[in-house]
N, C-alpha and C positions, 0 to 999 in steps of 0.2 A: 742207505742213501741219505746224505745229510740235508739240513733244512735249506741251504743255499741251492743245492742241486734240485730239490723238490720244487722250489720257487721258480727256478728257470724252466723246469719241465712244464709246470702249469702255464707259465707265460707263453712258451713256445706252442703248447697245445692249443691255446686260445687264439694265437695270432693268425689273422687272415688278411690278405692271402699269404700263403707260405712261400716266400721267395727263395729260389734255388740258384746257387752259383755252381756251375759245372767246372771241373778242372781237367784238362788234358795235358799230360806230360808227353812231349813229342821229341823223338830222336830218330831221324831218317824214316819218317812216316809218310813219304810222298805217295805211296801206293793207295792208301785207303783213308787218308786224313780228311779229304773233302766230304766223302759220303758219311764218315763217322760224325763230323760236325753237323752236317745238314740233317742227319737222321734224328738228332736230339735237340737241335737249336730251338725249335718251337716249344719244347717242353720245359725250358729253363729260362731264367731271367737274365742270366749272364753266363758267358762261357770264356773262362780264362785259359788261353792256349799258351803253354810254356815250352819254348824251343830249347832243347839241350844239346848244343854243339852239333846240329845236323850238318851233314856233308852232302846232302842231296837237295832237292828242290822244296823241301818242307818249309823253309822260311818264306819263299815266294808264295807258296800255296796258302800259308797262314795270312800273309798280307792280303791276298785276294779274298779270302774268306772274311777278313775284317772289313774290307770294302763292300763286300756283298751283304754283310749283316752288321751295318753300323749301329753302334750302341749296344750290341749283343756280344760280339767277339772282342775280347781284350787280349792284347799280345804282351807277353813277357819273355825274358831270356834268362836262362840259368847257365852260367859260363863254366861250371866245374865238371870234371870228368867223373861221372858217377860210376862207382864200382858195380860189377855185374852180380846178379843174384847167384847165391851159392858160396863157394869157398872164398872168393874175392871179398865179398861183403863181410863174411864171418871173420876173416883175418883182420880186417880193418876195425870191426866193432869190438874186438877183444881187448884193445888198449884204451885207456882213458882219452888219450889224444885222438885216436881214431873214432871213438864214439862221438866226438864233437866235430869231426871233419865234415866239410860241405860235400865231400865225395861219397859219404855214406847215404844209401838210398833213403833211409828213414828221415835224415835231415833234409834231403831234397824234397821229399813228399811234404814234410812239415813246412818248408819254405813255400811250396806251392799252395798249401792250405791257407797260409797267412795272406796270400794275395787276393782271396775271395772277399766279396763285400756283403753278401746276403746271409741270412741266418742259417740256411741249410746248404750243405756241400754235397755235390754229386761227383763221385770219382768215375771218370770216363776215360776210355783209352782211344788212341788214334787209329785203332784197327777193329773197332766195334761198331756195328750197325744196329740201331734200335729196331726191335720188332714192334708191330702195332700194339701188342699186349703191354708194352711198357707204359704207353699213354694211359691205358685203362687202369693199370696198377697205381700210377701216380695220382690219378683222379680219386681212386679209392683211398689212398694214403692221405691226400689233402682233406678228405671229409671225415677222417678217423682221428683217434687220439694218438696214433702211432707217431713216433718221432724218427725212428730208424727204419729203413727198408733194406732188407737183406735179400739179394737175388743173384742169379747166375746167368750164364750164357751158354749157347751151344757152339762147340768148336767145329769149324768147317775144315775138311781135309783140303790139301793143296790142289786136288783136282777140281774142286768146287762143285762136285757132283755128289759127294758123300760127306757124311759126318765123320769126324776123326774118331779113332778107336785105339785101344791099347793092345799091344802084343802080349804083355804080361799085366795081369790085374792085381798082383800081390804087392802091396805097398812095402811091406817089410822086406821082401826079397829084393825089390828095386833099391830101397834105401841102403841095403847091405853092399851094393855095388859101388857106393860113393865112399871116397876116402874121408870126407868130412860130412857132418850133418847138413841137411838142407834140401830135402826132397819135398816139393809142393804136394799138398794133399790130392790135387787133381791129376798127378802124374800117373797114377795107376788106373785112371778112368778118363782118358783123354777126350772122350766124347763131349764132356761138359766141364765148364769151370766149377771150382768149388764155390758154394754160395758165400758171399762176403758182404759186409755192410757197406754198400756203395752210396747210400743216401743217409746222411746223419747230420745232427746239429753241429755247427762249428764250435759252439761254446763248450768248454771242458774236453774237447777232443784234441788228440795229438797223435802223430805217427811216431812210433818208437822202434828201437832196434833190439827189443828184448828177445827176439828170436835169433838174432845174430846174422843169419844168412839172408834175411830179407826184412822188409818193414812190416809193421802191423798196426792197425788202428786201435787205440785205447780210448774208450768213452764210457762214462757212467751210464749211458743210455743203451749200451749194448753188452750182452754177456748172458751166461746161462741163468743168472739170478734175476734178470730183468723180465717183467711180465710181457707176454706176447702182445698185449694191447699197446705197449709202448714200443716194442721192437718187433716189427712185422717181418715175416719171412715168406718168400714166394718160392715155390719149388720149380715151377715151369720156367724154361728159359725166356728171358726178356730181351735178349739181343743175340746176334750172330757174331762170333769172334773169329776174325780172319787172321789171327797170328800165325797159323800154320800155312797160310797162303802167301806169305811174304817171300821175297827172294832170299832173305836171310832170316828164317823164322826163329833161330836160336841165338841170335847175336847178343841178346841181353842176359845170357846165362854164362856162368863160369864154364870152362872147357869140359870138365868131367860131367857136369849136369847137362850141358848141351848135347854131349854124345849119348848119354843115357836116354834123354827125351827123343832124340832123333831115331835111335834104334827101336824105341818102344812104339813109335807112331805108325799106325797102319790105317787103311781106309775101312770105315765102318759101313753102316747101312746107308742107303741112298737118302739124300736130304728130303725132309718132308716137303710136300708140294708147296705149302705156304712159304716155307723158308727159301726154296729155290726161286719162287716168284718174287720174293723180297730182294734177293740178290740181283735178279734180272731187272727189277725196277730201278736199282741203283747202277745198272750197267756193270755188275760185278760177277756175273754168272760165268759158267765154264767157257763160253764163247769169248769173253773178254780176256780169259787167261791164255787162250791158244794163240 
């Protein structure tokens, strides 16, 4: 870690309060966008909501949220047709011109990151609902030396009564079914998302396409060589992910990857009582789906 990065690290660690800009990239997120924003709005200083060519009521809901939360929700629009995760992104990333294309998801994410104003970025999705534990973990993070917070969520099955689960739990076996590389690490364990650095300093961070089939965060403050005191990891789920509850849960994936995920998804154990109660509090429980 060079002297410049060490100096920034020290300055960020001392800075109080630690101001957070959340970013939500939204395409056809009308089903869960409002509760996703409301569940996290009080925990951040800014929420930048980027609409990407939505064809449903997402833009209208975004405007309503901006009116409901003035000074907190900032609206942006990204006009390019972003390639889907998997083979589509990989083919685009393989050429020099494609690597620079605004249709590459890494470049889309990086554009969104540059719209944020505050020193720390929170990557949030339009189908995620924060659990109360997130507030507690953010409070602990704010009072610590940690700069990065890595955490995961629990995936809710489409029936909204169960946690999602996998028919096959062998990642290598699943990956062999794809003609091109690009199987998410969570695909063999659909009950939870893979932990990722969702809260991080904006400085020296960037989203890259080094994986090809999807984007990834590069930051000197995150990685296997970074001390745990700087990069904090939480194992317990801090949000409920409703991606499998959408009308079109696999729309963001290339066709072969979408088919694999669809075939591997089954209903797992019943939702924990606290998780079911949180869905009900937002009007998102099984009764709302029927």
